[in-house]
Backbone as CSV, one residue per row, in Angstrom:
resi,resn,N_x,N_y,N_z,CA_x,CA_y,CA_z,C_x,C_y,C_z
1,MET,109.417,-21.270,0.672,110.526,-20.944,0.973,111.214,-20.647,-0.010
2,VAL,112.574,-19.254,-0.090,113.147,-19.444,-0.723,114.545,-19.726,-0.173
3,VAL,115.814,-20.602,-1.016,116.352,-21.539,-0.652,117.772,-20.389,-1.761
4,LYS,118.743,-20.292,-1.481,120.196,-19.481,-2.673,121.137,-20.598,-2.667
5,ILE,121.727,-20.223,-3.545,122.535,-21.209,-3.844,123.530,-20.165,-4.254
6,ASP,125.040,-20.338,-3.156,126.235,-19.423,-3.305,126.989,-20.184,-4.382
7,VAL,126.772,-18.777,-5.623,128.760,-19.795,-6.811,129.724,-18.974,-6.995
8,SER,129.198,-17.982,-5.816,130.450,-16.570,-6.074,132.060,-17.596,-5.729
9,TYR,132.000,-18.705,-5.463,133.460,-18.584,-4.777,134.415,-20.021,-6.098
10,ILE,133.791,-20.054,-7.126,133.873,-21.493,-8.102,133.871,-20.837,-9.282
11,PRO,134.231,-22.068,-10.375,135.343,-21.463,-11.525,133.850,-21.193,-12.257
12,ASN,133.525,-20.310,-13.248,132.575,-20.402,-14.488,132.042,-21.877,-15.178
13,ASN,133.166,-23.243,-15.128,132.919,-23.808,-15.533,131.895,-24.917,-14.867
14,ILE,132.754,-25.105,-13.313,131.984,-25.317,-12.420,130.278,-25.013,-11.601
15,ARG,130.413,-23.678,-12.233,128.985,-23.124,-12.268,128.117,-23.026,-13.024
16,CYS,128.633,-23.406,-14.326,127.327,-24.207,-15.384,126.720,-25.833,-15.376
17,ILE,127.375,-26.428,-14.327,127.579,-27.023,-14.408,126.413,-27.906,-12.893
18,ILE,126.306,-26.400,-12.188,125.512,-26.161,-11.017,124.069,-25.941,-11.957
19,LEU,124.405,-24.799,-12.755,122.950,-24.445,-13.038,122.124,-25.649,-13.753
20,ASP,123.127,-26.286,-14.547,122.323,-26.999,-15.744,121.536,-27.621,-14.459
21,VAL,122.338,-28.566,-14.064,121.762,-29.538,-12.858,120.601,-28.658,-11.803
22,VAL,120.425,-27.607,-11.737,119.306,-27.174,-11.133,118.071,-26.741,-12.139
23,ASP,118.506,-26.341,-13.159,117.517,-25.955,-14.495,117.026,-27.831,-14.914
24,ARG,117.904,-28.822,-14.791,117.724,-30.579,-15.192,116.390,-31.023,-14.032
25,VAL,116.845,-30.099,-12.661,116.166,-31.145,-11.517,114.978,-30.902,-10.560
26,VAL,115.222,-29.312,-10.605,115.114,-28.368,-10.311,113.421,-27.790,-10.072
27,PRO,112.059,-28.032,-10.274,111.117,-27.928,-10.871,110.431,-26.236,-10.731
28,SER,111.241,-25.908,-9.333,110.455,-25.109,-9.001,111.244,-23.406,-9.648
29,ARG,110.427,-21.405,-9.487,111.391,-21.100,-10.675,112.213,-20.431,-9.508
30,LYS,113.181,-20.019,-10.734,114.672,-19.984,-10.674,114.950,-18.082,-11.039
31,GLU,116.338,-17.971,-10.512,116.593,-17.165,-11.199,117.907,-17.427,-10.716
32,SER,119.192,-16.914,-12.164,120.708,-16.560,-11.203,121.565,-15.562,-11.704
33,SER,122.323,-15.708,-11.251,123.356,-13.623,-11.462,124.498,-14.708,-10.944
34,ASP,125.540,-14.544,-11.587,127.210,-14.326,-11.198,127.399,-15.249,-9.864
35,LYS,126.735,-14.622,-9.176,127.326,-14.925,-7.728,126.283,-15.988,-7.295
36,MET,124.700,-15.901,-7.711,123.728,-16.874,-6.522,122.346,-17.207,-7.565
37,ILE,122.243,-17.980,-7.253,120.511,-19.154,-8.212,119.831,-19.070,-6.709
38,THR,118.767,-18.335,-7.144,118.184,-18.279,-5.818,117.117,-18.892,-6.785
39,LEU,115.750,-19.857,-5.587,115.406,-21.034,-6.049,113.334,-20.582,-5.189
40,TYR,112.750,-20.308,-6.071,111.326,-20.140,-5.375,110.899,-21.098,-5.096
41,ASN,109.786,-21.274,-3.559,108.917,-22.577,-3.147,109.458,-23.317,-3.706
42,GLU,110.921,-23.631,-2.509,111.425,-24.591,-2.527,111.344,-25.168,-0.700
43,LYS,110.921,-25.976,-0.801,110.631,-26.201,0.565,111.892,-26.971,1.319
44,ASN,113.301,-27.104,1.077,113.397,-27.914,1.640,115.630,-27.071,1.244
45,ALA,116.300,-26.245,1.623,117.737,-26.366,1.197,118.491,-27.950,1.764
46,GLU,118.542,-28.462,2.236,119.082,-30.171,3.210,118.582,-31.277,1.383
47,GLU,117.421,-30.512,0.787,117.077,-31.563,-0.943,118.445,-31.062,-1.152
48,ILE,118.484,-30.101,-1.677,119.068,-29.107,-3.119,120.356,-29.337,-2.643
49,LYS,120.882,-29.277,-1.419,122.149,-29.666,-0.929,122.599,-31.343,-1.183
50,HIS,121.784,-32.289,-1.116,122.055,-33.626,-1.585,121.690,-33.716,-3.183
51,ILE,120.778,-33.251,-4.049,121.457,-33.244,-5.749,122.023,-32.855,-5.933
52,LEU,122.387,-31.459,-5.156,123.706,-31.113,-5.660,124.977,-31.819,-5.488
53,GLU,125.473,-32.502,-4.008,126.075,-33.133,-3.586,125.927,-35.280,-4.727
54,GLU,125.580,-35.191,-4.942,125.365,-36.292,-5.901,125.760,-35.845,-6.847
55,GLU,125.457,-34.757,-8.125,126.061,-34.016,-9.392,127.905,-34.679,-9.234
56,LEU,127.530,-33.772,-8.410,129.500,-33.458,-8.130,129.470,-34.875,-8.122
57,ARG,129.072,-35.642,-6.873,129.745,-36.683,-7.139,130.119,-37.317,-8.465
58,LEU,128.953,-37.585,-9.019,128.527,-38.335,-10.162,129.947,-37.649,-11.582
59,LYS,130.296,-36.302,-11.578,131.057,-35.420,-12.531,132.533,-36.143,-11.460
60,ASN,133.059,-36.278,-10.793,134.187,-36.252,-10.217,134.554,-35.210,-10.005
61,LEU,133.512,-34.552,-9.421,134.245,-33.509,-8.558,134.186,-33.291,-7.623
62,SER,135.444,-33.651,-6.786,135.710,-34.544,-5.563,136.633,-32.995,-4.677
63,ASP,137.408,-32.001,-5.226,137.826,-30.700,-4.336,136.540,-29.802,-4.516
64,TYR,135.412,-30.350,-4.724,134.346,-28.846,-4.220,132.842,-29.988,-3.348
65,VAL,132.353,-29.459,-2.337,131.397,-29.581,-1.125,130.404,-28.418,-1.794
66,ILE,129.465,-29.405,-0.428,128.079,-28.428,-0.993,127.908,-27.985,0.639
67,SER,128.379,-26.654,1.486,128.529,-26.163,2.766,127.642,-25.510,3.011
68,GLU,126.767,-25.894,3.989,125.205,-24.803,4.619,125.307,-23.622,5.174
69,ASN,124.955,-22.286,5.176,125.933,-21.477,5.595,125.026,-21.306,7.523
70,THR,126.245,-21.433,8.194,125.680,-21.605,9.755,124.256,-20.507,9.948
71,HIS,124.452,-19.185,8.916,123.765,-18.181,10.108,122.298,-18.261,9.528
72,ASP,121.641,-18.694,7.670,121.401,-18.647,7.163,120.660,-19.746,6.818
73,GLU,119.826,-20.484,7.251,119.558,-21.872,7.389,119.735,-22.431,5.303
74,SER,118.555,-20.930,4.880,117.603,-21.302,3.283,118.566,-21.404,2.593
75,GLU,120.240,-20.551,3.346,122.006,-20.792,1.481,122.233,-21.877,1.929
76,ILE,122.560,-21.761,0.766,124.233,-23.003,0.668,125.322,-22.717,-0.137
77,ALA,126.223,-22.707,-0.172,127.331,-22.464,-0.938,127.794,-23.749,-1.641
78,VAL,128.553,-23.837,-3.164,129.384,-24.432,-3.582,131.317,-23.798,-3.398
79,LEU,131.912,-24.787,-2.462,133.218,-24.320,-2.342,134.045,-25.268,-3.302
80,LYS,135.543,-24.568,-2.794,136.588,-25.366,-3.017,136.773,-26.162,-2.073
81,LYS,137.496,-27.070,-1.639,137.898,-27.721,-0.541,138.572,-26.811,0.299
82,GLY,139.568,-26.709,-0.135,140.967,-26.323,0.176,140.223,-24.110,0.481
83,ASP,139.509,-23.555,0.038,138.747,-22.158,0.158,137.735,-22.561,1.248
84,ILE,138.132,-23.148,2.193,136.743,-23.528,2.830,136.709,-22.520,4.132
85,GLU,137.898,-22.978,4.534,138.997,-22.940,5.935,138.707,-20.575,5.953
86,GLN,139.431,-20.698,5.190,139.156,-19.455,4.704,138.334,-18.718,4.879
87,LEU,136.972,-19.108,5.152,135.898,-17.794,5.025,135.240,-18.775,6.849
88,GLY,136.309,-19.527,7.258,136.064,-19.480,8.530,135.732,-21.289,9.163
89,LEU,134.943,-21.660,7.867,134.340,-22.898,7.985,135.297,-24.598,7.791
90,TYR,135.534,-25.565,8.014,136.031,-26.730,8.731,135.128,-27.481,8.182
91,VAL,135.212,-28.823,6.807,134.569,-29.912,7.534,134.625,-30.574,7.195
92,CYS,133.918,-31.680,7.840,135.093,-33.241,8.047,134.956,-33.569,6.853
93,MET,135.923,-34.261,6.991,137.262,-34.697,5.641,136.050,-36.226,5.892
94,HIS,135.186,-36.421,6.887,134.609,-37.449,6.420,133.356,-37.748,5.784
95,CYS,132.488,-37.479,6.586,131.008,-36.941,6.627,130.289,-35.003,5.362
96,GLY,131.618,-35.099,5.101,131.058,-32.781,4.802,130.405,-31.993,6.002
97,MET,129.897,-32.138,7.189,129.279,-31.572,8.343,130.096,-30.171,8.529
98,PRO,129.731,-28.863,8.746,130.704,-27.907,8.353,131.051,-27.145,9.848
99,PHE,132.251,-27.267,10.193,131.994,-26.675,11.887,132.121,-25.699,11.627
100,GLU,132.361,-24.526,13.300,133.127,-23.144,13.077,134.139,-23.305,13.359
101,SER,134.519,-24.417,13.739,136.208,-23.885,14.269,137.138,-25.758,13.669
102,GLU,138.775,-25.048,13.917,138.735,-26.116,13.571,138.953,-27.562,14.784
103,VAL,139.286,-26.905,16.288,138.578,-28.092,17.016,137.044,-28.355,17.313
104,GLN,136.673,-28.164,16.814,134.497,-28.907,16.579,135.459,-29.616,15.728
105,ARG,135.643,-29.461,14.388,136.210,-30.531,13.255,136.685,-32.297,14.073
106,THR,137.351,-31.481,14.983,138.684,-32.334,15.334,138.431,-33.041,16.469
107,VAL,137.766,-33.146,16.529,136.777,-33.410,18.336,135.364,-34.379,17.302
108,HIS,134.846,-34.159,16.387,134.183,-34.379,15.796,134.450,-35.608,14.648
109,GLU,135.460,-35.753,13.946,135.990,-36.518,13.539,137.001,-37.596,13.857
110,ARG,137.125,-38.115,15.129,137.420,-38.438,15.959,136.119,-39.394,16.230
111,MET,135.197,-39.018,16.284,133.616,-39.614,16.603,133.926,-41.035,15.720
112,HIS,134.212,-40.115,14.115,134.125,-41.312,13.145,134.653,-42.591,13.281
113,TYR,135.833,-42.425,14.301,136.656,-43.766,14.316,135.995,-45.173,15.333
114,PHE,135.256,-44.529,16.212,134.379,-45.552,16.921,133.316,-46.642,15.899
């Protein structure tokens, strides 16, 4: 499986951090450009997502999130929280789960209070 990481929405300094962690932690063959990091022979995009989320947490980059592409399960994107809604994604502020509408997100967020 090929896993793609879209880094086209983030500044160069954050892109360098993401590329560094991918080089250090992910053993598979990879290619990178200004907009996309492609990982070959990866079995699970979810595992890559968790690695990147942990790195953002360790670097205190809470303004950025890792989001799944709802149309392509092998693609994830690194986005700044404020930019996500412009792309039609609404992210739960509690767990980071993406939704296609603000209504879906609001209903989901209410579940965290029960």
